[in-house]
C-alpha positions as CSV (number, residue, x, y, z in Angstrom):
1,M,0.1,0.2,0.1
2,M,1.4,3.1,-1.2
3,L,1.5,6.0,1.9
4,H,2.6,9.7,2.2
5,I,4.9,10.1,4.4
6,P,4.5,13.9,5.0
7,T,0.5,13.4,5.5
8,L,1.4,10.5,8.4
9,L,4.2,12.7,9.9
10,M,1.8,15.9,10.1
11,V,-0.4,13.1,12.0
12,A,1.5,12.3,13.9
13,V,2.3,15.2,15.4
14,F,-1.6,15.8,16.5
15,V,-1.6,13.0,18.0
16,F,1.4,13.6,19.7
17,C,0.2,16.7,21.0
18,L,-3.3,16.2,21.4
19,M,-2.2,12.7,24.1
20,G,0.4,15.8,25.5
21,L,-1.8,18.3,26.2
22,L,-4.4,15.8,27.5
23,T,-1.8,14.2,30.1
24,V,-0.8,17.8,31.0
25,H,-4.7,18.4,31.7
26,A,-4.5,15.9,33.9
27,W,-1.1,16.6,35.8
28,H,-3.0,19.8,36.3
29,R,-6.0,18.8,37.8
30,V,-3.8,15.9,40.3
31,R,-0.5,17.2,40.7
32,E,1.1,14.4,40.2
33,P,4.7,15.3,38.7
34,T,4.5,11.4,36.7
35,L,1.7,12.7,34.2
36,G,3.8,16.7,33.7
37,Y,6.8,14.8,32.7
38,L,4.7,12.1,30.6
39,G,2.6,15.0,28.8
40,V,6.4,17.0,28.8
41,M,7.2,13.9,26.3
42,L,4.3,14.0,24.4
43,L,4.5,17.5,23.6
44,L,8.2,17.2,23.0
45,A,8.0,14.2,20.6
46,S,5.3,16.5,18.8
47,L,7.6,19.3,18.6
48,G,10.6,17.0,17.0
49,T,8.2,15.3,14.9
50,A,7.2,18.5,13.3
51,L,11.0,19.8,12.9
52,I,11.3,16.7,10.9
53,V,8.8,17.7,8.6
54,V,10.5,20.4,7.1
55,R,13.3,17.5,6.1
56,G,14.1,18.1,1.8
57,V,13.0,21.2,1.5
58,G,16.2,23.1,2.0
59,M,16.1,22.8,6.1
60,D,18.3,19.4,7.2
61,F,20.4,20.9,9.8
62,V,16.9,21.6,11.6
63,A,15.3,18.3,10.8
64,L,18.2,15.8,11.1
65,V,20.1,17.5,14.3
66,L,17.6,19.6,16.0
67,G,14.4,17.4,15.4
68,N,16.3,14.1,16.6
69,V,18.1,15.8,19.8
70,V,13.8,16.7,20.8
71,L,12.8,13.7,19.8
72,L,15.8,12.1,22.1
73,L,15.0,14.5,25.3
74,S,11.3,13.2,24.8
75,A,13.0,9.5,25.4
76,A,14.4,10.8,28.5
77,M,11.1,12.7,29.8
78,N,9.8,8.9,29.5
79,W,12.9,7.4,31.6
80,T,12.3,10.4,34.4
81,A,8.2,9.5,34.6
82,M,9.0,6.4,35.2
83,R,11.5,7.5,37.8
84,L,8.9,9.7,39.7
85,F,6.2,7.0,39.4
86,V,8.9,5.0,42.0
87,H,9.8,7.8,43.9
88,G,12.7,8.4,42.0
89,K,14.3,12.0,41.0
90,P,15.2,13.6,37.5
91,H,18.4,12.8,36.7
92,L,19.9,15.8,35.0
93,P,23.0,14.2,33.3
94,G,20.9,10.9,32.0
95,I,18.4,12.9,30.5
96,L,21.1,15.3,28.6
97,A,23.1,12.5,28.1
98,G,21.7,10.5,24.8
99,P,21.2,14.5,23.0
100,A,24.9,15.7,24.0
101,L,25.7,12.2,22.1
102,W,23.7,13.3,19.5
103,L,24.9,17.1,18.7
104,L,28.6,15.8,19.4
105,M,28.2,12.7,16.4
106,C,26.6,15.5,14.2
107,L,29.9,17.8,14.2
108,V,31.5,14.5,12.9
109,P,30.8,15.0,8.9
110,Q,31.6,11.4,7.7
111,F,28.4,10.4,10.5
112,Y,26.5,13.3,9.6
113,G,26.5,12.2,5.6
114,S,25.8,8.7,6.5
115,M,22.1,7.5,6.7
116,S,22.5,4.7,8.2
117,S,24.8,5.8,11.0
118,R,22.7,8.2,12.0
119,V,19.8,5.7,12.0
120,T,21.7,3.4,14.0
121,L,23.2,5.8,16.6
122,Y,19.8,7.6,17.2
123,S,17.9,3.9,17.5
124,L,20.4,2.6,19.9
125,V,20.2,6.1,22.4
126,A,15.8,6.0,22.1
127,A,15.8,1.7,22.8
128,S,19.1,2.3,26.1
129,Y,16.2,5.2,27.2
130,G,13.7,2.4,26.9
131,V,15.7,0.2,28.8
132,L,16.0,2.5,31.7
133,S,12.6,3.3,31.8
134,A,11.1,-0.6,32.1
135,L,14.1,-1.3,34.8
136,E,12.9,1.7,37.1
137,L,9.4,-0.5,37.0
138,W,11.2,-3.5,37.2
139,R,14.1,-2.5,40.1
140,H,11.0,-1.1,42.2
141,R,7.9,-3.9,41.2
142,R,7.6,-5.3,45.0
143,Q,7.1,-1.4,46.5
144,L,4.4,-0.9,43.4
145,E,1.0,-2.4,44.7
146,V,-0.2,-1.1,40.9
147,A,-0.9,-3.4,37.4
148,Y,2.3,-1.9,35.9
149,L,3.4,-5.1,33.5
150,P,0.8,-3.4,31.0
151,A,3.2,-0.2,31.1
152,M,6.2,-2.6,31.1
153,V,5.6,-4.3,28.4
154,L,4.6,-1.4,26.3
155,M,8.3,0.0,27.0
156,L,9.8,-3.8,26.5
157,F,7.7,-3.8,22.6
158,H,8.5,-0.4,21.9
159,T,12.3,-0.4,23.6
160,T,12.5,-3.6,21.1
161,F,11.4,-1.7,17.4
162,Y,14.2,0.4,18.1
163,C,16.8,-2.3,18.4
164,V,15.4,-3.9,15.7
165,R,16.0,-0.8,13.6
166,A,19.0,-0.1,14.3
167,V,20.4,-3.3,12.8
168,V,17.4,-3.7,9.7
169,D,16.7,0.3,8.7
170,P,19.0,1.3,5.7
171,G,17.8,4.7,6.6
172,M,14.8,6.4,4.0
173,Q,16.4,9.1,1.5
174,V,14.0,12.3,1.6
175,K,14.0,13.9,-2.0
176,N,10.9,14.9,-2.5
177,P,7.9,15.3,0.2
178,N,5.1,15.6,-1.4
179,A,5.5,12.0,-3.4
180,V,4.3,9.1,-2.4
181,M,8.0,6.9,-1.4
182,H,9.2,4.0,-1.5
183,D,12.3,3.5,-0.6
184,G,12.3,2.1,3.1
185,V,8.4,3.5,3.4
186,Q,7.1,0.5,5.3
187,L,9.8,0.7,8.1
188,F,9.6,4.1,8.5
189,S,6.0,3.9,8.0
190,F,5.4,1.3,10.6
191,M,7.6,3.4,12.9
192,L,5.4,6.3,12.5
193,F,2.7,3.7,13.7
194,E,4.2,2.3,16.2
195,S,4.8,6.1,18.3
196,M,1.0,7.1,17.7
197,L,0.4,3.9,19.4
198,Y,2.7,4.1,21.8
199,A,2.0,7.6,23.0
200,I,-1.7,7.0,23.5
201,G,-0.8,3.3,25.3
202,I,1.6,5.1,27.2
203,A,-0.4,7.8,28.3
204,Y,-2.9,5.8,29.2
205,V,-1.5,2.8,31.1
206,T,0.4,5.4,33.6
207,L,-2.9,7.5,33.9
208,A,-4.2,3.9,34.9
209,M,-1.2,3.2,37.0
210,V,-1.6,6.9,39.0
211,K,-5.2,6.1,39.8
212,E,-4.7,3.4,41.4
213,R,-2.2,4.5,43.2
214,A,-4.3,7.6,44.8
215,E,-6.9,5.0,45.3
216,L,-4.8,3.0,47.6
217,N,-3.2,5.7,48.8
218,F,-7.2,7.5,49.9
219,K,-7.9,3.9,50.8
220,A,-4.6,3.8,53.0
221,A,-5.3,7.2,54.9
222,A,-9.3,6.2,55.5
223,F,-8.1,3.4,57.5
224,S,-5.0,5.1,59.4
225,D,-4.5,7.0,62.3
226,V,-3.0,10.4,61.2
227,L,-1.1,11.0,64.1
228,T,0.8,7.8,65.0
229,G,0.6,6.2,61.4
230,I,-1.1,3.2,62.8
231,G,-4.8,1.8,61.9
232,N,-7.7,3.8,63.1
233,R,-11.0,2.2,64.8
234,R,-12.5,1.6,61.4
235,A,-9.4,-0.5,60.8
236,F,-9.2,-2.6,63.8
237,M,-12.9,-3.3,63.4
238,L,-12.8,-4.4,59.6
239,H,-9.4,-6.7,60.4
240,G,-10.1,-7.8,64.1
241,E,-13.4,-9.4,62.9
242,Q,-11.6,-10.9,60.1
243,L,-9.0,-12.1,61.9
244,L,-11.7,-13.8,64.7
245,A,-13.6,-15.3,61.6
246,D,-10.2,-16.5,60.9
247,S,-9.0,-17.8,64.3
248,Q,-12.6,-19.1,65.3
249,R,-12.3,-21.1,61.6
250,R,-9.2,-23.0,62.8
251,G,-10.2,-23.7,66.3
252,K,-7.4,-21.1,68.0
253,P,-7.5,-18.8,70.5
254,V,-7.3,-14.9,69.8
255,T,-6.4,-12.4,72.5
256,L,-7.5,-8.6,73.0
257,L,-5.1,-6.1,74.9
258,L,-7.2,-2.4,75.6
259,C,-4.6,-0.1,76.6
260,D,-5.2,3.6,77.7
261,L,-2.5,5.9,78.5
262,D,-2.6,7.2,82.6
263,Y,-3.5,10.6,83.3
264,F,-3.3,11.8,79.7
265,K,-5.3,14.8,80.5
266,R,-2.5,15.7,83.7
267,L,0.4,14.9,81.0
268,N,-1.3,17.7,78.8
269,D,-2.2,20.0,81.2
270,S,1.5,19.9,82.6
271,F,3.6,19.7,79.8
272,G,1.1,20.6,76.8
273,H,-0.6,19.0,73.5
274,P,2.6,18.9,71.6
275,M,4.1,17.0,74.5
276,G,0.6,14.3,74.2
277,D,1.0,13.8,71.2
278,Q,5.0,13.0,71.5
279,A,3.6,10.8,74.0
280,L,0.9,9.1,72.1
281,I,3.7,8.1,69.4
282,A,6.1,7.0,71.5
283,F,3.8,4.5,72.5
284,S,2.7,3.5,69.1
285,Q,5.9,2.8,68.2
286,L,7.0,0.9,71.1
287,T,4.0,-1.4,71.1
288,S,4.6,-2.1,67.2
289,S,8.1,-3.4,67.7
290,I,6.9,-5.4,70.6
291,L,4.0,-7.2,68.6
292,R,4.5,-9.7,65.5
293,K,3.5,-8.5,61.9
294,H,0.6,-10.5,62.2
295,D,-0.7,-9.1,65.2
296,L,-3.4,-6.8,65.0
297,F,-3.0,-3.1,66.3
298,A,-4.7,0.2,66.6
299,R,-5.8,3.6,68.0
300,I,-9.3,3.3,68.8
301,G,-9.9,6.2,71.0
302,G,-7.7,9.2,71.7
303,E,-5.5,8.0,74.2
304,E,-6.8,4.6,74.4
305,F,-5.1,1.6,72.3
306,A,-6.3,-2.0,71.0
307,C,-4.1,-5.1,70.0
308,L,-5.5,-8.3,68.7
309,L,-2.8,-11.5,69.6
310,A,-3.8,-13.7,66.5
311,D,-2.9,-17.7,68.1
312,T,-2.3,-16.2,71.6
313,D,-3.3,-17.8,74.5
314,E,-4.1,-15.7,78.0
315,R,-1.0,-16.7,79.7
316,G,1.3,-15.4,77.1
317,A,-0.8,-12.3,76.2
318,V,-0.5,-11.3,79.8
319,Q,3.7,-11.4,79.1
320,V,3.5,-9.2,75.7
321,A,1.2,-6.5,77.9
322,E,3.7,-6.9,80.9
323,R,6.9,-6.3,78.8
324,I,4.6,-3.5,76.8
325,R,3.8,-1.9,80.1
326,Q,7.6,-1.5,81.6
327,R,8.6,-0.6,78.5
328,F,6.6,2.4,78.0
329,A,7.4,3.3,81.8
330,E,10.6,3.4,81.5
331,L,10.4,5.8,78.3
332,D,13.3,8.6,79.0
333,L,10.6,11.4,77.7
334,L,8.9,13.1,80.7
335,A,9.4,13.3,84.5
336,P,9.2,9.9,86.1
337,G,5.5,8.9,86.9
338,F,4.4,10.7,84.0
339,L,3.9,7.9,81.6
340,S,2.3,4.8,82.2
341,V,-0.4,2.5,81.5
342,S,-3.1,0.3,82.4
343,I,-4.4,-2.9,80.4
344,G,-7.4,-4.9,79.6
345,V,-6.7,-8.4,78.4
346,V,-9.2,-10.7,77.4
347,T,-8.9,-14.2,75.6
348,S,-11.4,-15.6,72.7
349,T,-13.4,-18.7,73.8
350,A,-14.6,-21.5,71.5
351,A,-17.9,-20.0,72.0
352,C,-17.3,-16.3,71.9
353,H,-15.4,-15.0,68.5
354,D,-17.4,-11.7,69.0
355,L,-15.1,-8.6,68.9
356,S,-17.4,-5.6,70.0
357,R,-18.2,-8.3,72.9
358,L,-14.4,-8.9,74.0
359,L,-13.9,-5.2,74.2
360,S,-16.2,-5.2,76.2
361,Q,-15.0,-7.4,78.2
362,A,-11.1,-6.2,78.1
363,D,-13.1,-2.5,78.9
364,Q,-14.5,-4.3,81.5
365,A,-10.7,-5.3,82.8
366,L,-9.2,-2.0,82.0
367,Y,-11.6,-0.4,84.4
368,R,-10.3,-2.6,87.0
369,A,-6.8,-1.6,86.5
370,K,-7.7,1.5,86.7
371,D,-9.5,1.2,89.7
372,Q,-6.7,-0.7,91.7
373,G,-4.0,2.0,90.9
374,R,-3.3,2.1,87.5
375,N,0.2,1.0,85.7
376,R,-0.8,-2.3,85.7
377,V,-2.0,-5.3,83.4
378,Q,-6.3,-7.3,84.1
379,T,-7.2,-9.7,82.7
380,A,-11.1,-10.2,82.5
381,C,-11.1,-13.0,85.1
382,N,-10.4,-10.5,87.9
383,T,-7.2,-12.0,88.1
384,L,-4.7,-9.1,88.6
385,Q,-1.5,-9.8,86.7
386,A,0.8,-7.1,87.7
387,I,1.1,-4.4,90.2
388,A,3.4,-1.0,89.6
389,P,5.8,-1.2,92.4
């Protein structure tokens, strides 16, 4: 099929420009840096392709040198967008390395006059940026909670095309831009189509990744305590019910620790609310370091915390609670006597794996601990397990 290359080039310019403007608009709405750099990439691709259009009409320097510099900068922006998506930073030397190499090589007459050499170098540099882009996602795949494989597949396909082109494309001579071209037209036409499809595809999948991560962040924020960073009451009730149901199915006990910082109002009145916040943060960090990864820990009230210890009987839970109580009292954060915690302990039974009921029983045990002097661990069976010296 005969194809009019200048027409394809103009279509590519408009496709790149449209996708770039849409991506920049998306960046403007959410202020996600990844979308900003991706939008710049697409707009640079549009500009570079527009500069290529003037090739063959007496402005070859603009097309061959400046046009390809802009296109290589576009490829570098793709890499930068992926770096930012994995929480990296722009790497200016790497961004400028490809365009700078092209400019230096264009100063060599033998290179500038060789079509095949130019095609090979450009394709290899573009492929290098593609490899770097895919590597950014691959290296951080364990931290990414979003579907990154579609983006990797697109980038690897795009990179593979440039690797093949570096080997098999001798270059296309442009003599009359208004004529239908024959020399190398099939590969060059495929390059334009592939580039347009890549622009549309990478913009779509990147926007999807950004949206998915934003949704995960919003969900995490809805289930976490802003001050301490641990779970909040909503997270505790949701995941607690799931933990209890799983333990009941396996016939294993679960023990609930209900912790309340002693004299917290006095602490705030004496040292101010910022110091009270520091005490809450210190307690959450200390307790998190003692609990196991599969235990559930959350701040369910102002100075009230709850822990669900999976596969733990009352005796083991009391030992954990006592470690928390002792280590919190030993913290060198305030004057002696200002930091202490009372803990109520209750263990599930074969007949009761109801979280609300366990919370009620633990609250009664906590009340008895407070009533008997605070700074102690109290079980729901009225047995005093630890008394402050």
